[in-house]
KOLGU-181568 format. One line per field, with one value per residue (C-alpha): residue in three letters; x, y, z. Coordinates in Angstrom, 2 decimals. Example, Ala and Ser with C-alpha at 12.3 -4.5 7.8 and 13.67 -1.06 7.14 Angstrom:
code: ALA,SER
c1: 12.30,13.67
c2: -4.50,-1.06
c3: 7.80,7.14
END
This chain:
code: UNK,UNK,UNK,UNK,UNK,UNK,UNK,UNK,UNK,UNK,UNK,UNK,UNK,UNK,UNK,UNK,UNK,UNK,UNK,UNK,UNK,UNK,UNK,UNK,UNK,UNK,UNK,UNK,UNK,UNK,UNK,UNK,UNK,UNK,UNK,UNK,UNK,UNK,UNK,UNK,UNK,UNK,UNK,UNK,UNK,UNK,UNK,UNK,UNK,UNK,UNK,UNK,UNK,UNK,UNK,UNK,UNK,UNK,UNK,UNK,UNK,UNK,UNK,UNK,UNK,UNK,UNK,UNK,UNK,UNK,UNK,UNK,UNK,UNK,UNK,UNK,UNK,UNK,UNK,UNK,UNK,UNK,UNK,UNK,UNK,UNK,UNK
c1: -7.13,-4.64,-1.24,1.31,3.64,6.26,5.21,7.71,5.85,8.91,9.26,8.10,5.95,5.23,0.81,-0.75,-3.89,-5.93,-6.26,-8.73,-8.16,-9.15,-11.97,-9.04,-8.48,-5.47,-3.22,-0.33,3.35,3.53,4.93,2.56,3.66,2.07,2.26,0.47,-1.58,-3.04,-1.99,-0.85,0.15,2.42,1.55,6.00,8.08,10.21,13.13,13.53,16.54,18.10,14.93,12.86,9.10,6.02,4.15,1.17,-0.57,-4.31,-4.86,-6.02,-9.34,-6.90,-9.85,-10.00,-6.64,-4.76,-1.62,1.01,2.43,6.04,7.03,8.82,5.82,3.12,0.45,-3.55,-5.60,-8.81,-10.98,-10.02,-8.48,-9.68,-8.47,-10.56,-9.65,-6.27,-4.93
c2: 9.76,12.28,11.67,11.02,14.13,10.97,10.68,11.08,11.06,10.27,6.76,3.24,2.02,-1.64,-2.30,-5.66,-6.77,-9.03,-9.34,-11.98,-14.10,-16.01,-16.60,-17.00,-15.17,-14.38,-12.04,-10.05,-7.96,-6.00,-1.91,1.52,4.34,7.39,9.45,12.55,12.83,8.69,6.56,3.10,-1.02,-1.58,-5.04,-5.02,-3.17,-2.90,-1.47,1.26,3.00,2.11,3.49,1.15,2.12,1.13,-1.97,-2.61,-0.92,-0.78,2.28,2.77,4.25,6.93,7.45,2.96,2.47,3.28,4.22,2.78,4.34,4.22,4.55,0.77,-0.82,-2.07,-0.03,-1.22,-1.32,-3.44,-4.18,-6.42,-5.80,-7.75,-7.78,-6.40,-3.23,-3.50,-0.48
c3: 8.10,10.28,9.16,11.93,12.76,11.66,8.50,5.37,2.27,0.19,2.68,1.61,4.75,4.75,4.97,5.77,5.15,2.31,-0.59,-2.71,-5.48,-8.13,-5.41,-2.17,0.06,1.86,3.53,1.70,3.95,0.86,0.61,0.31,-1.30,-1.11,-4.61,-6.49,-3.98,-3.29,-1.01,-2.87,-2.18,-4.82,-6.50,-7.91,-8.96,-11.47,-12.91,-16.15,-16.71,-13.65,-11.94,-9.47,-10.93,-9.40,-12.12,-10.16,-7.43,-6.00,-5.36,-1.47,0.51,2.77,5.50,6.21,6.15,9.59,10.18,12.80,15.99,15.22,11.52,11.61,11.80,9.86,8.28,8.49,5.48,6.61,3.43,1.03,-1.65,-4.87,-8.09,-10.51,-7.82,-9.47,-11.03
END
């Protein structure tokens, strides 16, 4: 995937996709994070010593991730996330 020129790895972007839980598939809109050379969907955040950190995040395949044309639009992940993929 070629990153857009406006991409800032320190920013949190919005991600749209689908997630399957307990046999049901639903759409989500959540946080997309780039950290440790990897893209992540952050499902839950927690605050530790005044710092907000990811509590539950999912490793995403960068080759499937579709960036938007503008920085304020949602990114899209076409593959349904399965609860067993949670990391």
